[in-house]
N, C-alpha and C positions, 0 to 999 in steps of 0.2 A: 352413445346419444348424439345426436344431429344439434349442432349448435353453428349458428350462422354469425361469425365474428365480423363479417363485412355487412351486415344490414345497416341500411341508411338510417334507421330509427333506434340503433342501439343506444341503450340507456347505462350509464354508468354512475353508481352510487358511490358517494365518497363520505367516509364519517371520521371526522376530526378535520378541523381546519386551521391546523397551524402552518408552519412553513412548508412541510412536506404535503400536507392535504391541499393546500392552495396551489401548490405546483401541479399535483396530480389533476385537480380540477382544470387548471389552465391549458395543460396539453390534452386532456380528453376534449374539451369543448374545442380548443384550436384543431383538433384532428377529425372534427365533424360528428362527434357524439354528443348526445344529450347527457346532462349532468344534474344530479340530484345531491345537494350537499347537507351535511348536518353536523352540528356540535352541541355538546351538552351545555357549553357555558351560552347563557342568554345573551343574544345579540351577536355572538362570534362569527355564526355562518352569515349573516348579512354583511358584516365587515368583511369578511373574507370575500363574498361575492363582489363588493365595490373594489376591493384590493386588485382582484383577478381583473375585472373590467378595466381599470387603469393600466394593468400591465398589457392587455391585449391591445388598447388603444396606444400604448407606447409602442409595441411592436409594429404597428401600422405605422405610426410617425417615422420609425426608423426603416421602413420600407421591407421588413420581413413578412408582412402580410398587408392585404389591402384594407382600406377603410370598411369596406363591405362586409369582408369576411370576419373582421374583428366584431364588427356589430352583430353579426349573425352568430359567432361564437359566444358572444356575451348573453345574447338572446336564448341560447340553448342550456343556459345554467338557472337552476332553480333552488331554492332553499326549502328544506324538508322541515316540517314541524315536529314530527315523531318518527319513530321506526316503521311503523305502518305505512308511511308514504314510500317506502321503499318496495312494496308489494309487485311493482310491475319492472323493476329493474332487470337487466340482463347480468349485470355483474355488480358486485359491491366490494369495495376495497377499503379497509380500515387503515387509519393513519394516526392512532391514539397513543395514549401513553405507553411505555414499553413495561407493561405489568401484565403477567400471564393471567391472572384470575380476572383482570378487566377485559382482556382479549376475549377470552372464552366465555365470559358472561355475555358479550356483546354478539359474538356469533351463535351462541345459544338461543337469544333471542330472535336473531335474523333468520335463524333456521326456520322459526315457526311463521315467518310472515312472508318470504320470498318463495316465487315458484320453485319446483323440483329442479329445473334445468337452469337455475341463476347461480352464476360462478361465484364462490365466497373467496376472496384474497385477502392477504395480509401484507402490509408494507413494513413488517418488522425487520430490524437490522441484525439483532443478534439473537433471536429465539427461535428454536426449532419449529419448523411449519407442522411438522408431525405432531409435537407436543400440544401446539395450539388446537389442532384438530382432534386430539385424541377423544374427546367427552362428545363430539358432535355425532348425531345420528346418520349424517351423509358425509363423512370425511373424504369420500372419493370426489367431491366436487370442490375440494379446498386445496389452495395453492398459495405459494409465496409470490408477491409482486413487488420486488423491492427497488424502489428508485432511489437515486442520490440526489443530495441536496447542492445547489439549487436546481429543482427538477426541469425547469424550462431550459437550463443550460447545459445541463449533464444528460448525455445522450443514452447512456446506458440504463437498461432495466434488467434486473435478474429474475428469470422465471423459474420457480423452485418448486420442484416435485416433493410433496411429501410421501411418505412410505405408501399411502393408500390412495393418493391422487391418481385419477383415470388419466389416460393419455388424451382424450378430447377436451379436457380442461386446459392442460399446459399448450396444447396445440392451438386453441382459442387464444390464449394469453399471448402467444407469441404474434399472431395477427393483430390484436388489439394493440399491442406494443408498438407495432410498426404504425398503425394508424395513428398513433400518438407522436409519430416521427421520432421514437427511440430506436434503439438498436438492443433488441432482446437476445438475452443468452441464456438458454436453457440448462439447468443444472439438477441434481439431487440434494435432497435435504442435507445440511452438514453445519455444525456450528460456525457462525458468521459467514456462512455460505461461500461464495469464492474471494471476492474483493476484499472483504475484511479479514479473511484468513491471511491473504499474501501480505496485506498492509501490516499485520503483526511482525513479520519479519522485518521491515523497515524500521519501525518505530522501536520495537522491544529490544533489537539487537543493538541500536544506538543507544539506548538506555543502559544495557549491559556495559557497553563500552565505557561510558562514562562512570557508571557504579564502579568499575573496576579501576578507575583512575587512569585510563587509557589516555583520555583525551577531555575535551570540554565541550559544551554545547555548540559554540559558534563555530569551531574547528571541525567538527562533525558535519555541520551543516555546510561549511564551505567545501570539504571534501566532496561531500555526496553530489553538490550542485557542479563543482568544476571539474571533478574527474569522472563522475558517472553520468552527468548530464540531466540530473533531476531539476525541476524547476523550483522545488523547494526542498530544503534538508528536512530530515525526520523530526527535529524540534520545532522547526519553523511551522511544520505542518502540525504537529501537536498544540502549538500556540494558537492556530487558526482555528481548529475542531474545538479545542477546550478539553482538558483532563477530566472534566466532567462527563463527557462523552468517551473518551479514549479510555481511561482507566477502567471504569465499569465493564466497557463491552471487552476489553483485554481480559479481564478476570473472569469473565461469563464464558468466554471463548475456552480459556484455559480449564475450567472446571467443566465445561460440557465435554471436552475432549478426555476427561478422567486425568486430569493433571499431566498431559503430554507435554513434556519437557519443551519442545519445540516453542510453545506458546507461554512459558513461564514468565510472568511480570516480575519486576523488582521494586526495590524500597524506594527509588527515585521517583516513580510515577506515584506511587501510593502515597508516601509521605506529603507530596505536593498536593494531590488530590484531598486529603484529609484536612490540609492546612487552608485550603481555598485558593491555592496558587494555582489558577487555572489556565492562564493564558491571556490573551487580548482581552476576552470578556471581564477577567477579574483586574485588568490593567497591571499584572505582574505575573510573570509566568518563568520559563526558563531566561526570558529575556526581561529587561525592564523597559518603561516605556515613557516617552516625554508626553506634554500637555498634548500634542497632535496624534498620539499613539503611534508614533514612529519607535521602533526599536533601538535602544541605546547600546551600540556596539562601538568599543574602543577600536581605532585603526588597525590594521595588522601591523606587526612590528617591522622595521626595516631589516632586511636581510643581512647578516653579518658579511663584512667585506673580505674577510680571511678566506684563503684557498689553499688547498693541501700542495706540497712540493710534488707528489706523485700519488697516484691511486693504483690499487690492485682489486680486480674484479673477479669474484669467484665464479667458478664455471660450473658448481653444483647444479644450477638450473640454466641448462645450456640457452635456452630461450630469452630468460632474463639476463643472462650474461651479454648476447648478441644485442638486445635492445638497448641496455644500459651503456655498453661500450660505444655504440654509435652515437648516443647522446653526449657521452663524455668527450668523445673526439670533436664533435661539433663546438663544445664549449672551451675546448683548447687544453684539456688537461692533459698532464703526462701520465701515460697508462703503462704500468709495468706488464712485462709479459711472461714473466718467470712462473715457475710452478708454484711458487711460493713468495709471498709479498716480502719486500725488504724491511728492514728493522724499523723504519720511519714512515711507510706507507700508509696512507688512509686506506681502509679495507672496506669494500662494498660488499654486500652479500644481497641477493634477489629471492628471498625464501617465499614460497607458496604455501601459506598455511602455518609456517612456522614462526616464531620469534625470533628476534637477531641473537639472543643468548644461545637458544638451541643450534642455530646454524653455526655459530662460532665455535661451540664445543664440539659438535659433530665433526667439523672441519678442522679443527686444531687450529684455529685462529686466534689471535690475540683479543680478547674481549674489550680491551680499553681503545682500540682503533677500530672496532668493526662498528659499522652503520648499514642498516638494512634499507633498502630502497624497493617501493612497490611497483614492479613492472608489468602487473598484470593487466592494466588498463593505461589508455594513451597518456602521456606525460606532457601534453600540449598547454593546458590551462592551470595545472596546479600538479605538483609533485609532493609525494610524502614519504618521510624517513622516520626511523625510529632506531634508538642505539640499544646496546644492552645496559644493565645497572652498572656496569662499571666503565661504560664507554666517557671518555675524557672529553671534558667540555670543548677543549680546543679542537678535538677532532669532530666533534658534531657540529661546531661552528663552521669550520672548513668544509664539511660535507654540505651543510646548507648554504654557505656562501657559493660555493661552486655551482651546485644544482639551480640556483637562482640568479646567475650571473648573466642570463640572456633576459632577465625581466619576469620570468614565471615565478609566481609565489610558491614557497615550499612549506609545507604543514609538517612541524616535527611533534611525533606523540611518544608516548612512553612505550616501552616494549610490550607486545603483545603476540600471540600466535595470531596470524592473519592481519594484515593491515586494517585499518579503519573500513576502507571500501571493500577489501576482501571478504571481511565478516559479514557486512551487511548484505552485499550483493549474493553471498553464498547462501544466507539464510533464506532471502527473497526465492532464491531458484530453488532451493530444497523444499520449500513449502508449495511452491507451484509443482513440483515433481510429485508430493504427494497427494496434490489434489488430483492430478493426472491419474496416479496409480489406484486411487480409490474410484475412478471414474465419476466423480462428482462432475465433471466437465470435460469436454474435448481439449486435447492441447490447443488447437488454434481459438477455441473459445475462452480459454483461460487467458490467453494473452489478449485478446480483443477486448475482454471485460476488464482488465487491469489497465490496460492503456486509455479507455474510456473512462472508467470508474476512479481512477486515481491519478491520471494525467502522468504517468510515468513515461519516459521516453521509450522504453521497450517493456513488452511483457515480461515475466520471470523466465520463460522458457528461451524466448530469444535472447536475453541478457546472458543466459548458461551458453547458448551457441556462440554469442559473440566473443565472450572470455575464452571460450573452450571448455566443452562440457567434462572432459579429462581433468582441466586444471580446477574447475570449480569443483569436482569431486575430490580432487587431491586437497584442496583448501579444507573442505569439511573433514576428510578422513585424518588428516594430520592435527586439526584442531581437536577432533574427538580423542585422539591418541593421546595428547598433551593435557587437555583439561579432564579426560575420564568422565565427561559429561554427556549422556545420551542427549542433551539438546543438541548436539553437534554431529550426529551420527548421520551419515549421508544416506538418504532414501535410495532404496533398492531399485527401483525404476530407473533413477538417475544413473546408478551403477552400471546396470546393463547397457544404457546407452552410451556410456563412456567406454565400456569393453568393446562395445560393437562399433564404435567410431561414427554414430550417426546423429543426426540433430534431434533435439528435445522436441521438436515440433512434429517428428514423425508419428503419423496416426499407427495406432495399434488395432488390428481387427477383432 
């Protein structure tokens, strides 16, 4: 079907004028399109139009558009009184409540109003596009058009092909997305689409870590910011989003994937959700807040002053041995070179995916003197260590004091297969690879979408490349072996690239 997505008089209908709907109205009007908006709540659409007008004026005041363009954009926005007013729209996108019956009912009515070549689109963030369209007479003209909040600031828009969506529909939406000055990424229908799938790896694995008693909310956030370069830690992110959004979405994605273990939620999120401890919006979450809604965080404890008389570094992981030995030399440590540590030496291991206990037992090392150091990531802004359940407190303090002696903070966690950062990053990469394997999206688009939609420093595939595909695969394979939990099984798509020694961003014909 011929559809001119570049026509000057293109009219976009928007139903639902909450935060998402208002944002869609604003970027549509600013992109030169006519907009017809509606809400079932009396007066809501008029309020939304006034709000968008103020936002456009503010954009002009900031210099991001001219006053004339802002006035022209405002003039292109109209309020509809009923669905019948949408009869001449070229595209209609809904941004109503996340309820399947409500969405199906709306589109069923719209189908009888709009013209045969009108595109119908849903902004759903968690429901299957195919499922929403299943009862339509013309599901071939139905697609997902998923924006991110706040829409005017978040450049990404996901264009989702339902099972029956025809190519002309998605191609037109890609053009319309660009007219809205968004960065459209096209993908096939899947639970959570692309960005919300990858995001599960970040938040869920962090929750599992805390649930296991490996660490606490604050330290996990510190590690992911300082070690991996994230702007916000996973718990900070959930505080901002709210567990009333994150937990239902996580459960929905898990169940839509038929209880795929990679997406398994846990009781930490569920119990807080049920208790109404949602984050900033409830003024209490993983963090407590003061009167000005600033999180109350105790200062990081001062590092111990103790240092070991000598250290011995395991060579089981050659790369880790090299990296840690170089750092310890800079810190002025006395490093033993023997095949085995002396009777009083602090023992360092650098496991990839293993816990300190497994490393000590496999290498025949004294667990009372063994401390594991994560060397998979740069140790410039923060270092992470963990002992075995038997590691002597004085030995752990000596390791902490030595590694913090140049002023770089050190996070001490309990023993765990994979460090904090190893576990979370590996899950992110694994989910990114599963998306690539299913051909939900192309590798480059996966990373682009995640960077734009989640503000991560890298996409999951580039993260894998930076850390080393083989080493990320090793983290997962080792964790899978220790836990015997299919949650950690490495994706076969990743495995092949690890075996071949190629980038995860390598396109496959």
